[in-house]
C-alpha positions as CSV (number, residue, x, y, z in Angstrom):
1,Q,11.0,0.8,-18.0
2,V,8.9,2.2,-15.1
3,Q,7.5,-0.5,-13.0
4,L,6.1,-1.2,-9.5
5,V,6.2,-4.8,-8.3
6,E,4.4,-6.0,-5.1
7,S,5.5,-9.1,-3.2
8,G,4.9,-10.7,0.2
9,G,1.4,-11.9,-0.2
10,G,0.2,-15.3,0.7
11,L,-2.1,-17.4,2.9
12,V,-2.1,-16.6,6.7
13,Q,-4.4,-17.6,9.5
14,P,-6.5,-15.0,11.3
15,G,-4.5,-13.1,13.8
16,G,-1.3,-13.6,11.8
17,S,1.0,-11.2,10.1
18,L,2.3,-10.5,6.6
19,R,4.7,-7.9,5.2
20,L,4.0,-6.6,1.7
21,S,6.7,-4.9,-0.3
22,C,6.5,-2.5,-3.2
23,A,9.6,-2.2,-5.3
24,A,10.2,0.3,-8.0
25,S,12.3,0.1,-11.1
26,G,12.9,2.9,-13.6
27,F,12.3,5.6,-11.1
28,T,13.0,6.5,-7.5
29,L,10.2,6.3,-5.0
30,D,11.4,9.1,-2.7
31,R,9.8,11.7,-4.9
32,Y,6.4,9.9,-4.9
33,A,3.7,9.5,-2.4
34,I,3.0,5.7,-2.3
35,G,-0.4,4.3,-1.7
36,W,-1.6,0.7,-0.9
37,F,-5.0,-0.3,-2.1
38,R,-6.9,-3.6,-2.1
39,Q,-9.8,-5.1,-3.9
40,A,-11.8,-8.1,-2.7
41,P,-13.9,-10.2,-5.0
42,G,-17.1,-8.4,-5.8
43,K,-16.1,-5.2,-4.1
44,E,-14.7,-1.9,-5.2
45,R,-11.0,-1.1,-4.8
46,E,-10.3,0.8,-1.5
47,G,-7.4,2.7,-0.1
48,V,-5.6,1.0,2.7
49,S,-2.7,3.3,3.5
50,C,-0.4,6.0,2.1
51,I,2.9,7.6,2.8
52,S,3.8,11.0,1.6
53,S,7.0,12.1,-0.2
54,S,7.4,15.4,1.6
55,D,7.8,14.3,5.2
56,D,6.7,10.6,5.3
57,S,3.4,11.5,6.8
58,T,1.2,8.3,6.9
59,Y,-2.5,7.8,6.4
60,Y,-4.7,4.8,7.0
61,A,-8.1,3.6,6.4
62,D,-10.1,3.3,9.6
63,S,-10.5,-0.5,9.0
64,V,-6.7,-1.0,9.3
65,K,-5.6,1.7,11.8
66,G,-3.6,0.2,14.7
67,R,-3.0,-3.0,12.7
68,F,-1.1,-1.9,9.5
69,T,2.0,0.2,9.3
70,I,3.4,1.7,6.1
71,S,7.1,2.7,5.8
72,R,9.6,3.4,3.1
73,D,13.2,2.5,2.6
74,N,14.8,5.0,0.1
75,V,18.0,3.1,0.0
76,K,16.3,-0.1,-1.2
77,N,13.7,2.0,-3.2
78,T,10.9,0.1,-1.6
79,V,7.7,0.8,0.4
80,S,6.5,-1.8,2.8
81,L,3.1,-2.5,4.5
82,Q,3.4,-4.4,7.7
83,M,0.0,-6.1,8.4
84,N,-0.6,-7.5,11.9
85,S,-3.7,-9.0,13.5
86,L,-5.1,-10.0,10.1
87,K,-8.8,-10.7,9.7
88,S,-10.7,-12.6,7.1
89,E,-12.0,-9.3,5.8
90,D,-8.5,-8.3,4.9
91,T,-8.5,-10.9,2.2
92,A,-8.0,-9.2,-1.2
93,V,-5.5,-8.4,-3.9
94,Y,-3.2,-5.7,-2.7
95,Y,-1.8,-3.1,-5.0
96,C,0.7,-0.3,-4.6
97,A,0.6,2.9,-6.5
98,A,2.8,6.0,-6.9
99,V,1.8,9.6,-7.4
100,E,4.2,12.6,-7.9
101,G,3.6,16.2,-7.2
102,I,0.6,16.1,-4.9
103,H,0.5,19.0,-2.4
104,P,0.7,17.6,1.2
105,V,-2.6,19.3,2.1
106,L,-4.4,17.7,-0.9
107,L,-2.8,14.3,-0.2
108,A,-3.9,14.4,3.4
109,A,-7.4,15.3,2.3
110,G,-7.7,12.7,-0.4
111,W,-4.9,10.2,-0.6
112,A,-7.3,7.4,-1.5
113,T,-8.6,9.2,-4.6
114,A,-5.5,10.9,-5.8
115,P,-4.6,10.5,-9.5
116,Y,-1.9,7.8,-9.1
117,D,0.6,7.7,-12.0
118,Y,1.8,4.1,-11.7
119,W,0.3,0.9,-10.4
120,G,1.7,-2.5,-9.6
121,Q,0.1,-5.8,-10.7
122,G,-1.0,-6.8,-7.3
123,T,-0.3,-9.6,-4.8
124,Q,-3.0,-11.9,-3.2
125,V,-3.5,-11.9,0.5
126,T,-5.8,-14.6,1.9
127,V,-6.6,-14.7,5.6
128,S,-8.2,-18.0,6.4
129,S,-8.0,-20.9,8.9
């Protein structure tokens, strides 16, 4: 069964850190570009970050650049999102998603709107004092 499972969410104070993990079962992540997305209450889902399958190029939304870092571990078949200097506006449900076969140029131009094949169920991140 093909599945993506996120973990690592929780409650953290502003300025704190969390590390989200996206684990795959039923397929290997190294052939897929992996994106992290988030959706806050009353808002549309937005792309947070993406890591390519071809050369591990990384992409970030402007709102998280310099604070979030995406990485993959092909041995563990996971992709992580390290989130530092968290702000209240980072509060949302975070999802990971996988897409295969996207040309690197197209991924670079539109990673947040690519047709992702698989999605996880999400993990809640709450930043509050």
